[in-house]
C-alpha positions, -999 to 999 in steps of 0.1 A, spaced: 467 -624 -199 469 -634 -162 460 -611 -133 497 -608 -125 504 -597 -160 477 -572 -158 490 -558 -125 525 -558 -140 511 -536 -168 496 -513 -142 529 -511 -125 547 -503 -157 521 -477 -167 525 -460 -133 563 -460 -136 561 -446 -171 541 -417 -157 568 -411 -131 548 -424 -102 565 -449 -79 547 -482 -80 550 -514 -60 529 -545 -61 513 -537 -27 503 -503 -40 490 -517 -72 469 -542 -52 455 -514 -30 447 -493 -61 430 -522 -78 411 -530 -46 398 -495 -42 388 -493 -79 371 -527 -78 352 -517 -47 338 -487 -66 331 -508 -97 312 -535 -77 294 -508 -57 282 -493 -90 266 -526 -98 247 -529 -65 272 -552 -48 273 -590 -54 235 -593 -57 233 -566 -84 263 -581 -102 247 -615 -102 215 -600 -115 234 -582 -143 251 -614 -154 218 -632 -155 202 -604 -175 230 -607 -200 227 -645 -205 257 -652 -183 240 -662 -151 254 -697 -152 290 -683 -153 284 -660 -123 266 -688 -104 297 -710 -108 315 -684 -87 289 -687 -60 284 -724 -58 308 -743 -34 327 -772 -48 322 -761 -84 351 -746 -104 348 -710 -112 340 -705 -149 361 -678 -166 347 -646 -180 362 -625 -207 370 -588 -207 344 -583 -234 318 -601 -213 326 -580 -183 322 -548 -203 289 -561 -218 275 -569 -183 288 -539 -164 287 -513 -191 313 -493 -208 307 -463 -185 315 -481 -152 345 -499 -169 357 -466 -182 356 -451 -147 374 -482 -133 400 -478 -160 405 -441 -152 410 -449 -115 437 -474 -125 452 -451 -152 448 -478 -178 430 -482 -211 395 -496 -206 403 -529 -223 432 -536 -199 410 -526 -169 383 -549 -181 408 -577 -183 418 -571 -147 381 -572 -136 376 -604 -156 406 -620 -138 395 -609 -103 357 -611 -103 354 -649 -102 378 -651 -72 362 -621 -55 326 -634 -58 337 -669 -47 354 -654 -16 324 -632 -8 298 -660 -10 311 -686 15 289 -717 15 271 -704 -16 252 -678 4 244 -644 -12 234 -619 15 227 -582 14 260 -576 33 284 -595 10 297 -572 -17 294 -539 3 311 -520 30 338 -536 52 332 -571 40 340 -560 5 371 -542 15 384 -572 35 376 -596 7 393 -575 -19 424 -572 2 424 -610 9 418 -620 -27 444 -596 -42 468 -604 -14 466 -641 -22 469 -635 -59 498 -611 -55 516 -633 -30 540 -647 -56 547 -613 -71 554 -591 -40 
């Protein structure tokens, strides 16, 4: 399932609940929920440490290293690394089942980490505060560009 399919599912779920939904609103909703999810992991640094601790450090490092293709991650791997509690909270914010929310996270995280680590540099600032909000908006905006 692609990110656009996942966001399409989010839009459909919102409409089924009687809430108006547009791609831009879905993107904002996902950005806010992802910001909380990433914050719960300790930002980019904490996320990279979690991936390494779960035997997936090479996957996460591919997102950081410039000139290297981003390796994919599965929804199950995201849940394994981040924990079912944080994924459940993320899902609740999106109004989706946890498996679908984990799929959205799996689609977005490689792009987000790549965008937040220009030149392969991980700093205390990337992945928190305004830099995270701007990056989330930029990544989701570029991915939703064809759908809006």
